[in-house]
N, C-alpha and C positions, 0 to 999 in steps of 0.2 A: 647556748652555743659554747662549745668547749674552748678553753683558752690554750694558747700555744705554750709548749715548754719554754721556760725562761732561758734566754740566751743573752750573752753579752760579756762584758769584761769583768764584772763582779764575780769573785770566786766563792765567797762564803754566802751561799743561798740556802733557802729552806730545802730546795730539791737535793742539793749535795749533802746537807745534814741528814736527810732521810736515807740517802744512799749509804752514807758511812755507818749510821746506826743500824740500818737493816742488814748491812754486810756483816757487822759484828754478830747480830742476832742469828743470822742464818748459818753461821759456822760454829755456834756454841755447842750444838748437839753432836757435831761430827766425831769427836773423840771420846764421848761419854761411854758408849757401849763397850769399847775396847778397854777403857780404863777400869771397868768393873767386871772384866772377864773372870777374875778370881771368884768374885761373889756369885756370878751367874753359873760358873762351873759347879760350885758347891750346891747352890739352891736347886738347879735343874738336873744335877748329876750328868753333866755334859763331858764328852771326850774332847781331846784337842782337835780332832777332825771336825766335830760338830761346831766347835767354836770357830774353826776356820771357815766353815760354811756361813756362819752368822756374819763373819767379817767380809766374805766375798760376795754375797748376794746383793747387798745394797749398791756397791760400785757397779755391779753388772746391770742393775736397773738404770743407773745413771748412763751407762754406755748406750743402752738400747733406746733411751728417750732423748739423748742429746740433740740429734738432728731434728726430730719432730718438734721439740720445744723451741728450738731456734727458729724454725719456719713459722710456728704459731706466734712467736713473739713479733716477728715482722708483720704478720697478718692482722693480729688483733690489737697490737700496741703494748708497750712495756708496762704501763700502769696496771692493766688488767692482769698481766702475767705476774707482776709483783704481788698483787692481791692473792692470786691463786697459789703462789709460792708460800706465802705465810699461812694460808688456810691448810695446805699440806703439812707445814711444820707444826701448827697447833694441833691438828688431828693426830699426827704421829706422836707428839709429846703426850697427849692425853691417852692414846692407846697404849703407849709404853708404860704409862703410870698405872694402867689397869691390867697389864699383861699378867696372865696366870700360867703361861706355858711358852716354850721357846718359839713356836710358830707365830704367836701374837707379837712377840718381841721383834722377830725378823720383819714382819709386816710393818710394824711401827717404825723401826729404824730405816726400812726401805722408803717409807713415806718422807722421813726426815731427809734422806739423801736425795730423793726426787725433788724435794724443796730446793736444794742447791742447784740442781740441773735446770729447773725452771727459772731460778733467780738470776743466775749469772748472765745469760744472754740478754735478759731484760734490763738488768741494772747497768751493765756496761754499755749497752746500746743507749739507754736513757742518759747516762752520764756524758758520753761522748757527744751526743746531740745537744746537750745543755750548754756546752761551752765552745768558744772559738778555738782554733788550733793552738793559739798561744797559751791558753790556760788549760788545755785538755790534759796534758801530762801532770800538771799540778793537781788537778781535780782527781785524776786516777790514782795519784800517790796517796791522797787522803782517803780515797775509797779503799785502796789496798790496806792501809793502816787499820781500818775498821775490820777487815777480814782477818788480819793477823791477831788483833785483839780477841776476836771470836775464837780462833783456833786455840789461843792460850787460855781463854776463859773456861772452856769445857772441862779439861782435866783439872784445872784449878778449882772449879766448882765441886767436882767429885772429891778432891782432896779436902776441901774445907767442909762441905756439907755432910759427906759420908765419913771421912776420916776424923774430923775434929768435932763436928756437932752430932755425929752418930745418926744422921738421917738414914732412913731406908731408901734404897736406890729408886724405887717407884716415886717416892715423894719428890726427889730431885727433878724427875721428868715433869711431874705435875706442876711444880713450882716454876719451871722454865717455860711452861705453856703460856703463862701470863704475859711475859715480854713479847711473845709471838702475836698475841691479841693486840697488844699496844702497837706492834709493828703494822698490823692491818689498819688501825685507826690513823697512823701517821701517813701511810700510803694513800688513804682516801682523800687527804687534803693536798696531794700532789697536783700540779697543773697537768693538763693533758699533753701528750707527746705529739699530737697530730701536727703536721707541718702546715703552715699557711700557704706554702708553695705547692704547686701541683706536680704531676709526674714529669713535666717538662722543665722542672727546676734546673738551672744551670749549675753544675758542680763548681765549687770553689777550689782554689789551689790546694793541692794535697788530698783531694777526694778522688777515689777510684770511680771509674765508669763501668768497668766490667768486673764480674765476680771471680770466676775460676781462672785467674791469671797464673803464669809460671811463678811469679814472686810469692803469691799466696800459697801455692802448693809447696814451694820450697820452705816457706816460713812454717808450715805445718810439719814438714819433715824435720826442720830444726827443733820444733817443739817436741816432737816424738822422741828424738835422740836425747834431748836435754832431760825429758821425763824418764827415759830409760836409765841414763846415768844416775839421776837423782834417786830413783826408786831402788836401784841396785845397792846404793849406799844406805839409804834410810831403813831398808828392810832388816839389815843385819848390823846396824851401827851399834845399838845398845849391847847386843851379844858380843860384838868385837871389843867394845870398851871393857866389858866384864872379863871375857876369856883371855884376851891378848894384852890389854892395858892394865888389867887388874883393878878396875874401878868398882866401887860399890854401886848397886843398882840405882840408888837414889841420885847419885851424882851423874851416872850414865844417862838416866832418863831426863834429868834436868838439862844436861848438855845437848841431848838430841832435840829437845824442844826449844832450845835457846834462840833459834832463828825466828820463831814467832814473836819472841819478846823484843829482839833487836829490830824487828820489822816495824814496830810502833814509831821508831825514829827513821829507819832506813827508807820505808815506803814513801812518806811525803818528801823526804830529802831527795830521793831518786826522781820523783816527779818534778821537783823544782829544777834539778840539774838537767833533766831531759829537755825541759822547756828552754833552757839556756843554750845547750850544746846540740840539740837535735836528738830525736828519739833513737834512730838506728845507731848513731855514733855513740851516744851515752850507753845504750844497751851493750854494745860490743866492749866498751871500756870496762864497764862494771862487771860483766861476767868473765872477762879475761882475768881481771884482778881476783875475782872470786875463785875461779878454777885454779889459779896459781896458788892461792892460799890452801885450797883443798888438796892439791898435789903435795904441798909441804906437810900437811897434817899426817899423812900416812907414810911419810918417808923420813921422819925425824924422830929421834928417841926423846923420851921424857914426856910425861903427861901434862906438865905445865905448858910446855910449848904447844902440845896438841890442842889444849883447851883454848889458848890464845888464838892460834891460827884458825881453829874451827869456828869460833865466834866471829872472827874477821871475815871468814868465808860466808857465814850466814848473813852478816850485815851487807857485804858487797853484793851478794846474790840478790838480796831483796831490793837493793838500789836499782836493779833492772826491771822490777815488776811493773812500774808505771809505763816506761817506754815500750815494753813488750805489749801491754794491753793497748797502748795508743797506736802502735803500728798496725794492729788489726783494723782499727778505724780508718787508717790511711789505705789499707789494702783491700777494703771491701766497700761497695757502694752504700750510700746512706740508707737506702730502703731495704738492704739485705744485711744490715749490720748484726741483727740478732742471730742470723744463721752463721755469720762470720765468727761471732764469739762462741757459739755452740761448737763449731769446728775447732776453735782454739783449745777448748777443754776436753774434746773427745780423745786426742792422742794420749793424754795423761791417764784417762780412765782405762783405755785399752792396755797401754803399756804397764799400768799399775797392776794388772792381773798377770802379766807375762814376766816382767823383770824379776820379781822375787823368786820365781821358779828357776829362771836361768841363773840368777846369782847363787841360789842355794845349791844347785847342781855343780857350778864351778867352784864354790867354796869347799865342797867335799873333796874335789879333785886337786885343786891348786892352792887352797887356803884363802883366808880373809884378805890378807894384804894384797894379793894378786888381783882379786876381783875388784877391790877398790881402785887400784891403779888402772884396770881395764875401764872401769866406770869413768874415771877422770879422762881417759883417752876418748871415750865416747862423747863426753862433754865438750872437749876441744874440737872434735869433729863437727859437732853441732855448730860451734862458733864459726868454723870455716865455711859451712854452708850458709850461715847468716851473712857473713861478710861478702862472699863471692856470688851467691845465687839469689839473694833477696834485694830487689831494686825498689827504692822509694824516691819520690820527688823531693 
């Protein structure tokens, strides 16, 4: 007889430990293939357009599979989907380590990206069901810190293993397959997610009873606009820092990835503050501060001031990660939460393919500074939609 997922007031549980560690592992691979683009271009004699396809196909796979994996997570349970996620990750890592042509590499990286598509609905659903409302944001903050660590670890692994230890890039992928197998073993010891209650379970305060509500749809619009603004900036930030601000590529790249490093502190801190002040209220406060810092970045002279305000933007923005993810749990019924989290990440995948094209077109016409200010305006528009159109108890 399967045991129920652990619930209660205790925050540091084995279940949350697995979610944090697995979130780190599932994001380690994300930035590796783009970090070694220079090596891949030389080895396979690829053009920039071909490299662009290698970068575009995996996110496309994510978009196509987002809703099916969310539905499947609700149907078969989070634990089984987490196992499937790590199987895809391990298979992708091994295939990448054996790749002898670009097609094999694209398939391998796509498997790694599909891993995250399977992982997110299952892990967030599991985490939100594991804790009462009072501890949910705190747990999601720790969960988010694991993801930030994974995002930062991938490029760092390339820098250390390839740049310092002179490993061949295939060996990096093969080495990182080992933690994926460890992840499978950790998930096997998780308690079952099955509810002891039946379908007639009475919702507790703060739980939604209907799925496609106006508030959920408006929250997805907010997410799409926020992703649009963020993607317009991130796509050309390094180039802007080099061409306009005159920074060296090493400093520009480090600054662009600094949000992942600040997230190790900001994500759990944001979860704690959201549990204290309320998810929606704290999300609005944190992103208003973040967008204000971002607006200052692109409208003040001096690189020192830019660096300070951009780091503060990244920190403040990540403070809103836990309440954002917690709000989805409040806006979706318990038994459809996997689909809810799949929808949360879908706008970012779709917009991620559109926003760079729009930003590139506008940059050629009106310049970098103008598109960044437009992006800031889009971000503030998303905040207005969150404030006026999203209602939570």
